[in-house]
C-alpha positions as CSV (number, residue, x, y, z in Angstrom):
1,X,144.6,134.3,167.6
2,X,147.8,132.2,167.6
3,X,148.6,129.5,165.1
4,X,148.3,126.9,167.9
5,X,144.8,128.0,168.7
6,X,143.8,127.8,165.0
7,X,145.2,124.3,164.8
8,X,143.3,123.3,167.9
9,X,140.0,124.6,166.4
10,X,140.6,122.6,163.2
11,X,141.1,119.4,165.2
12,X,137.7,119.7,167.1
13,X,135.8,116.4,166.4
14,X,133.3,116.8,163.5
15,X,134.8,120.0,162.2
16,X,136.4,118.2,159.3
17,X,133.0,116.8,158.2
18,X,131.4,120.2,158.4
19,X,134.1,121.8,156.4
20,X,134.1,118.9,153.9
21,X,130.3,118.9,153.5
22,X,130.1,122.7,153.3
23,X,132.7,122.7,150.6
24,X,130.9,119.8,148.8
25,X,127.7,121.7,149.0
26,X,129.3,124.8,147.5
27,X,130.6,122.8,144.5
28,X,127.7,120.4,144.0
29,X,124.7,122.7,144.2
30,X,125.5,124.9,141.1
31,X,126.4,121.7,139.2
32,X,123.0,120.1,139.9
33,X,121.2,123.3,139.1
34,X,123.0,123.6,135.8
35,X,122.3,120.0,135.0
36,X,118.6,120.5,135.7
37,X,118.6,123.6,133.5
38,X,120.3,121.7,130.7
39,X,117.8,118.8,131.0
40,X,114.9,121.1,130.9
41,X,116.4,122.8,127.8
42,X,116.9,119.5,126.1
43,X,113.3,118.4,126.9
44,X,112.0,121.7,125.5
45,X,114.0,121.1,122.3
46,X,112.8,117.5,122.0
47,X,109.1,118.4,122.5
48,X,109.4,121.2,120.1
49,X,110.9,118.9,117.4
50,X,107.9,116.5,117.9
51,X,105.3,119.2,117.8
52,X,106.7,121.2,114.8
53,X,109.0,119.1,112.6
54,X,110.9,120.7,109.8
55,X,108.6,121.0,106.8
56,X,111.4,120.4,104.3
57,X,112.0,117.0,105.9
58,X,115.8,117.5,106.1
59,X,116.2,117.8,109.9
60,X,113.6,115.3,110.9
61,X,114.8,112.7,108.4
62,X,118.3,113.0,110.0
63,X,117.0,112.7,113.5
64,X,114.8,109.7,112.6
65,X,111.7,111.2,114.2
66,X,108.8,109.5,112.4
67,X,105.9,109.8,114.9
68,X,104.1,112.8,116.1
69,X,103.9,114.5,112.7
70,X,100.6,116.4,112.8
71,X,101.0,117.2,109.0
72,X,100.6,113.6,108.0
73,X,97.4,111.7,108.4
74,X,96.8,108.1,107.2
75,X,93.3,108.3,105.8
76,X,91.4,105.1,105.0
77,X,90.1,104.8,101.5
78,X,86.4,105.0,102.5
79,X,87.1,108.3,104.4
80,X,88.8,110.1,101.5
81,X,86.9,113.1,100.2
82,X,86.6,114.1,96.5
83,X,88.9,116.8,95.1
84,X,87.6,120.3,94.8
85,X,89.5,121.1,91.6
86,X,90.2,118.0,89.5
87,X,91.9,119.8,86.6
88,X,94.4,121.6,88.8
89,X,95.2,118.5,90.8
90,X,95.9,116.6,87.5
91,X,98.2,119.4,86.3
92,X,100.2,119.5,89.5
93,X,100.2,115.8,90.3
94,X,103.5,114.6,88.8
95,X,105.3,117.7,90.1
96,X,103.9,117.0,93.6
97,X,105.0,113.3,93.5
98,X,108.5,114.4,92.4
99,X,108.8,117.1,95.1
100,X,111.7,117.1,97.6
101,X,109.3,118.3,100.2
102,X,108.0,115.0,101.8
103,X,104.8,116.7,103.1
104,X,103.9,117.7,99.5
105,X,104.7,114.2,98.3
106,X,102.3,112.7,100.8
107,X,99.6,115.2,99.7
108,X,100.2,114.3,96.1
109,X,99.9,110.5,96.9
110,X,96.6,111.1,98.6
111,X,95.5,113.0,95.5
112,X,96.4,110.0,93.5
113,X,94.2,107.9,95.8
114,X,91.3,110.4,95.4
115,X,91.6,110.4,91.6
116,X,91.7,106.6,91.6
117,X,88.5,106.4,93.6
118,X,86.5,109.3,92.2
119,X,88.0,110.1,88.7
120,X,89.9,107.0,87.5
121,X,89.3,107.8,83.8
122,X,90.9,111.2,84.2
123,X,94.2,109.7,85.4
124,X,94.3,106.7,83.0
125,X,96.6,108.4,80.4
126,X,99.2,109.3,83.0
127,X,98.9,106.1,85.0
128,X,102.3,104.6,84.0
129,X,104.2,107.8,85.1
130,X,102.2,107.9,88.3
131,X,103.0,104.3,89.2
132,X,106.7,104.9,88.5
133,X,106.7,107.8,91.0
134,X,104.7,105.8,93.5
135,X,107.4,103.1,93.3
136,X,109.9,105.9,94.0
137,X,108.0,106.9,97.2
138,X,107.9,103.2,98.3
139,X,111.7,103.4,98.4
140,X,111.6,106.5,100.5
141,X,113.3,106.0,103.9
142,X,110.7,108.1,105.6
143,X,108.0,105.8,106.9
144,X,105.2,108.4,106.4
145,X,105.9,108.6,102.7
146,X,106.4,104.9,102.4
147,X,103.1,104.0,104.1
148,X,101.1,106.6,102.2
149,X,102.6,105.1,98.9
150,X,101.6,101.6,100.0
151,X,98.0,102.8,100.7
152,X,98.1,104.5,97.3
153,X,99.1,101.2,95.6
154,X,96.1,99.4,97.2
155,X,93.7,102.0,95.8
156,X,95.4,101.8,92.4
157,X,94.9,98.0,92.3
158,X,91.2,98.5,93.3
159,X,90.5,101.1,90.7
160,X,92.6,100.0,87.6
161,X,92.7,96.2,87.9
162,X,94.5,94.8,84.9
163,X,95.4,98.2,83.5
164,X,98.4,98.3,85.7
165,X,99.9,94.9,84.6
166,X,102.6,96.4,82.4
167,X,103.8,98.6,85.2
168,X,103.4,95.9,87.9
169,X,106.9,94.4,88.2
170,X,108.7,97.2,90.1
171,X,105.6,97.9,92.2
172,X,105.3,94.2,93.1
173,X,108.9,93.9,94.1
174,X,108.7,96.9,96.5
175,X,105.5,95.7,98.1
176,X,107.0,92.2,98.7
177,X,110.1,93.9,100.3
178,X,108.0,96.2,102.5
179,X,105.8,93.4,103.6
180,X,108.7,91.3,104.7
181,X,111.4,93.5,106.2
182,X,110.2,96.9,107.3
183,X,108.6,98.5,110.4
184,X,105.5,96.7,111.6
185,X,102.9,99.3,110.6
186,X,104.5,99.6,107.2
187,X,104.6,95.8,106.9
188,X,100.9,95.4,107.7
189,X,99.9,98.1,105.2
190,X,102.0,96.3,102.5
191,X,100.4,93.0,103.3
192,X,96.9,94.6,102.8
193,X,98.1,96.1,99.5
194,X,99.2,92.6,98.3
195,X,95.8,91.2,99.3
196,X,94.2,94.0,97.2
197,X,96.4,93.1,94.3
198,X,95.4,89.4,94.4
199,X,91.7,90.4,94.7
200,X,91.7,92.9,91.9
201,X,94.3,91.8,89.3
202,X,93.3,89.0,87.0
203,X,95.1,85.7,88.2
204,X,95.9,84.8,84.6
205,X,98.0,87.9,84.3
206,X,99.2,88.0,87.9
207,X,100.5,84.4,88.3
208,X,103.3,84.8,85.7
209,X,104.4,88.0,87.4
210,X,104.6,86.2,90.8
211,X,106.5,83.1,89.6
212,X,109.9,84.7,89.4
213,X,109.4,86.0,92.9
214,X,109.0,82.5,94.2
215,X,112.7,81.9,93.4
216,X,114.0,85.1,94.9
217,X,117.1,84.8,97.0
218,X,115.4,86.4,100.0
219,X,113.3,83.7,101.8
220,X,110.9,86.4,103.2
221,X,110.1,87.6,99.7
222,X,109.6,84.0,98.6
223,X,107.2,83.5,101.5
224,X,105.1,86.6,100.7
225,X,105.1,85.7,97.0
226,X,103.9,82.1,97.9
227,X,101.1,83.5,99.9
228,X,100.0,85.7,97.0
229,X,100.3,82.8,94.5
230,X,98.2,80.6,96.8
231,X,95.5,83.3,97.1
232,X,95.4,84.0,93.4
233,X,95.1,80.5,92.0
234,X,91.5,79.8,93.4
235,X,90.3,82.9,91.6
236,X,90.9,81.1,88.3
237,X,88.0,78.8,89.1
238,X,87.8,75.1,88.3
239,X,87.8,75.7,84.5
240,X,90.4,78.3,84.7
241,X,92.8,76.1,86.7
242,X,92.4,73.3,84.1
243,X,93.0,75.8,81.3
244,X,96.0,77.3,83.0
245,X,97.4,73.8,83.6
246,X,97.3,71.8,86.9
247,X,100.6,70.3,85.9
248,X,102.2,73.8,85.7
249,X,100.7,74.8,89.1
250,X,101.8,71.7,91.0
251,X,105.3,72.1,89.5
252,X,105.3,75.6,90.9
253,X,104.0,74.6,94.3
254,X,106.0,71.5,94.9
255,X,109.4,73.2,95.5
256,X,107.8,75.5,98.1
257,X,107.1,72.5,100.4
258,X,110.8,72.4,101.3
259,X,111.3,76.1,101.5
260,X,113.1,77.8,104.4
261,X,110.1,79.6,106.0
262,X,106.9,78.0,107.3
263,X,104.7,80.6,105.5
264,X,106.0,79.3,102.1
265,X,105.4,75.6,103.1
266,X,101.9,76.3,104.4
267,X,100.9,78.2,101.3
268,X,102.2,75.4,99.1
269,X,100.3,72.8,101.2
270,X,97.1,74.8,100.9
271,X,97.5,75.3,97.1
272,X,98.3,71.6,96.5
273,X,95.1,70.5,98.4
274,X,93.1,72.9,96.2
275,X,94.7,71.4,93.1
276,X,94.0,67.9,94.2
277,X,90.3,68.7,94.7
278,X,90.1,70.3,91.3
279,X,91.9,67.4,89.7
280,X,89.5,64.8,91.3
281,X,86.5,66.8,90.2
282,X,87.5,66.5,86.5
283,X,88.7,62.9,87.0
284,X,85.3,61.9,88.5
285,X,83.5,63.5,85.5
286,X,85.6,61.5,83.0
287,X,83.6,58.4,81.9
288,X,85.3,55.2,83.0
289,X,87.1,53.2,80.4
290,X,87.8,49.5,80.3
291,X,91.5,49.2,81.1
292,X,94.0,46.8,82.7
293,X,95.2,49.8,84.7
294,X,92.2,51.6,86.2
295,X,94.4,53.8,88.4
296,X,96.3,55.4,85.5
297,X,94.2,58.6,85.9
298,X,94.7,58.8,89.7
299,X,96.1,61.8,91.5
300,X,99.1,59.7,92.6
301,X,100.0,58.7,89.0
302,X,99.4,62.3,87.8
303,X,101.9,63.7,90.4
304,X,104.4,60.9,89.6
305,X,104.2,61.6,85.9
306,X,104.6,65.4,86.3
307,X,107.2,65.7,89.1
308,X,110.5,64.3,90.1
309,X,110.3,61.2,92.4
310,X,111.3,63.2,95.5
311,X,108.8,66.1,94.7
312,X,106.0,63.6,93.9
313,X,106.6,61.9,97.2
314,X,106.5,65.1,99.1
315,X,103.3,66.2,97.4
316,X,101.6,62.9,97.9
317,X,102.6,62.8,101.6
318,X,101.0,66.3,102.1
319,X,97.8,65.6,100.2
320,X,97.3,62.0,101.5
321,X,97.9,63.0,105.2
322,X,95.5,65.9,104.8
323,X,92.9,63.7,103.2
324,X,93.2,61.1,105.9
325,X,92.8,63.8,108.5
326,X,89.6,65.0,106.8
327,X,88.2,61.4,106.7
328,X,89.0,60.8,110.4
329,X,87.5,64.1,111.5
330,X,84.2,63.6,109.5
């Protein structure tokens, strides 16, 4: 066939599109198939990493995969079973808590919980070392370890009460941090642990530990500490509050009224109303004396005598408004 005939064939209408599309088809199809194969391969790898994470924790820690770990189970305290061999568990406990294998650390933490619930006397002698390693686990970047350590803290508070007071400071700081600036499910667990702390640790011992936290530079930590302080004071009881010192307590609560976060301010308002009620109970029980100034023992004068003018004004505004609201609503 001559060159002219070939040129004529190439210039037939639609032939360019056919050639173009056929050439595109030859190039595109293998590319798409390869892409699909690559995608399927990636999905297989991803699903494999979720189903069977590395037991030593190195690879999954780097990849940030925290969910889908079948090895870790968050067991509520009431669902924990007793240990089969208490002596062996006690002997291996500290080594397990110090392990570099995060799965073993979680198992050891759950054993601490079991010992706290079923055999608390057996672990009492090593409690200080155990709490120190629980604090280490609270700092662990892996959420599974951190949350298990938080649940362990709650069980320790419940079991040992005031026995933990000498080891409380680092534990308290970490729980306040985790309750204020971590993942939601970790944050919620830390809040429950703080509630357990205020329920089980004597307020006379706990309040001095909380006071420095109320001045922390981090406003979220101050807010959580304020809420703990507010929950703990009523546990003193009326006589306990008077013995501890209402003046000390209002001097602690008053600065929180102007704090950055609303949680701090609300906790302070709640506490000041509680203190006002307690103060008035004692004031009403005091026999009246003949005096030119019958209001010298009033709540207003008490606040003004114990606080700066601005702080007293803020406290009286909060307590008077709340009292007026109660009267109007009754």
